[in-house]
C-alpha positions as CSV (number, residue, x, y, z in Angstrom):
1,X,-14.8,-0.5,15.4
2,X,-17.9,1.5,15.6
3,X,-21.4,-0.1,15.7
4,X,-22.2,1.8,12.4
5,X,-19.2,0.2,10.7
6,X,-20.2,-3.3,12.0
7,X,-23.7,-2.7,10.6
8,X,-22.5,-1.4,7.2
9,X,-19.8,-3.8,6.4
10,X,-19.9,-7.5,5.5
11,X,-17.7,-9.8,7.6
12,X,-15.3,-10.1,4.7
13,X,-15.1,-6.3,4.3
14,X,-14.6,-5.9,8.1
15,X,-11.7,-8.4,8.0
16,X,-10.1,-6.4,5.2
17,X,-10.6,-3.0,6.9
18,X,-9.0,-4.5,10.1
19,X,-6.1,-5.9,8.0
20,X,-5.6,-2.4,6.6
21,X,-5.5,-0.9,10.1
22,X,-3.1,-3.6,11.3
23,X,-0.8,-2.7,8.4
24,X,-0.7,0.9,9.7
25,X,0.4,-0.4,13.1
26,X,3.0,-2.8,11.7
27,X,4.5,-0.3,9.3
28,X,4.5,2.5,12.0
29,X,2.8,5.0,9.7
30,X,2.3,7.2,12.7
31,X,6.0,8.1,12.6
32,X,6.0,9.1,8.9
33,X,2.9,11.2,9.4
34,X,4.3,13.0,12.5
35,X,7.6,13.6,10.8
36,X,5.8,15.1,7.8
37,X,3.7,17.2,10.1
38,X,6.8,18.5,11.9
39,X,8.4,19.5,8.7
40,X,5.2,21.2,7.5
41,X,5.0,23.3,10.6
42,X,8.8,24.0,10.8
43,X,8.8,25.2,7.2
44,X,5.2,26.6,7.0
45,X,5.9,29.2,4.3
46,X,7.3,26.6,1.9
47,X,4.4,25.1,0.1
48,X,6.2,21.9,-0.9
49,X,6.1,20.7,2.8
50,X,2.3,21.1,2.9
51,X,2.0,19.1,-0.3
52,X,4.4,16.5,0.9
53,X,2.4,16.0,4.1
54,X,-0.8,15.5,2.1
55,X,0.9,13.1,-0.3
56,X,2.5,11.1,2.5
57,X,-0.8,10.7,4.2
58,X,-2.3,9.4,0.9
59,X,0.6,7.1,0.3
60,X,0.5,5.5,3.7
61,X,-3.2,4.8,3.2
62,X,-2.4,3.2,-0.2
63,X,0.4,1.2,1.4
64,X,-2.0,-0.1,4.0
65,X,-4.5,-0.8,1.3
66,X,-2.0,-3.2,-0.2
67,X,-2.5,-5.5,2.8
68,X,-5.8,-6.5,1.4
69,X,-5.9,-9.9,-0.2
70,X,-9.1,-8.9,-2.0
71,X,-8.7,-5.3,-3.3
72,X,-12.1,-5.1,-4.9
73,X,-13.8,-6.0,-1.6
74,X,-11.7,-3.4,0.2
75,X,-12.7,-0.8,-2.4
76,X,-16.4,-1.7,-1.7
77,X,-15.7,-1.2,2.1
78,X,-14.0,2.2,1.4
79,X,-17.0,3.3,-0.6
80,X,-19.4,2.1,2.1
81,X,-17.5,3.8,4.9
82,X,-16.9,6.9,2.8
83,X,-20.6,7.4,2.1
84,X,-21.4,7.4,5.8
85,X,-18.4,9.5,6.9
86,X,-19.6,12.6,8.9
87,X,-16.5,14.6,8.2
88,X,-14.2,14.7,5.1
89,X,-11.2,14.4,7.4
90,X,-11.8,10.8,8.0
91,X,-9.5,8.6,6.0
92,X,-12.3,6.6,4.3
93,X,-14.2,9.8,3.4
94,X,-11.5,12.1,2.1
95,X,-10.7,13.2,-1.4
96,X,-7.9,10.7,-1.7
97,X,-10.4,7.9,-1.2
98,X,-11.4,8.2,-4.9
99,X,-7.8,7.7,-5.9
100,X,-7.5,4.8,-3.5
101,X,-10.6,3.1,-4.9
102,X,-9.4,3.6,-8.5
103,X,-6.0,2.1,-7.5
104,X,-7.6,-0.9,-5.8
105,X,-9.9,-1.6,-8.7
106,X,-7.3,-1.0,-11.5
107,X,-5.3,-3.9,-13.0
108,X,-2.0,-4.4,-11.1
109,X,1.2,-3.0,-12.5
110,X,4.0,-3.8,-10.0
111,X,6.9,-1.5,-9.6
112,X,10.3,-2.5,-10.7
113,X,13.0,-2.6,-7.9
114,X,14.7,0.3,-9.7
115,X,11.6,2.5,-9.6
116,X,11.0,1.6,-5.9
117,X,14.6,2.6,-5.1
118,X,14.2,5.9,-7.0
119,X,11.1,6.7,-5.0
120,X,12.8,5.7,-1.7
121,X,15.8,8.0,-2.5
122,X,13.6,10.9,-3.5
123,X,11.5,10.6,-0.4
124,X,14.6,10.4,1.8
125,X,16.1,13.5,0.1
126,X,12.8,15.4,0.4
127,X,12.5,14.6,4.1
128,X,16.2,14.3,5.1
129,X,17.7,17.5,3.6
130,X,15.4,20.0,5.4
131,X,16.0,18.1,8.7
132,X,19.8,18.2,8.1
133,X,19.6,21.9,7.4
134,X,17.6,22.5,10.6
135,X,20.2,20.6,12.6
136,X,23.2,22.2,11.0
137,X,23.7,24.9,13.7
138,X,23.7,22.2,16.4
139,X,26.1,20.0,14.5
140,X,28.4,22.9,13.9
141,X,28.4,23.7,17.7
142,X,29.3,20.2,18.6
143,X,32.1,20.0,16.0
144,X,33.6,23.3,17.1
145,X,33.6,22.4,20.8
146,X,30.6,24.5,22.0
147,X,28.7,21.6,23.4
148,X,28.9,23.1,26.9
149,X,26.5,25.8,25.9
150,X,23.8,23.1,25.5
151,X,24.2,21.8,29.0
């Protein structure tokens, strides 16, 4: 935590920001972000992977926002941190911060389990199918007995 953040945030806001960061650690968001970045680089000419990486980054931030017990207070903290962010690349100061603040201050509308499962399956297909296609030659070599080439 920077000294500037300690000065700018109230103790309650700081607790919520730290809960947000702990949620990133517990949920292992680093893995999702790295996986999305690998797919973006592997399939650079295909725009959907760039968009997917950007959206995944926004969604992991929103998921971590859900750790806040007081969403309005976390929204105030985001605005406070975003106003002082020196670079737009910082999570609290990026363009998605506006969407995050709107989401935090909007009335809650929980997803149904069916909608959650549809999003899960869609995300799995979006990320899993390209990886399977990339691994197909190796799988084919193993299945046809050419595994000695890899050694």
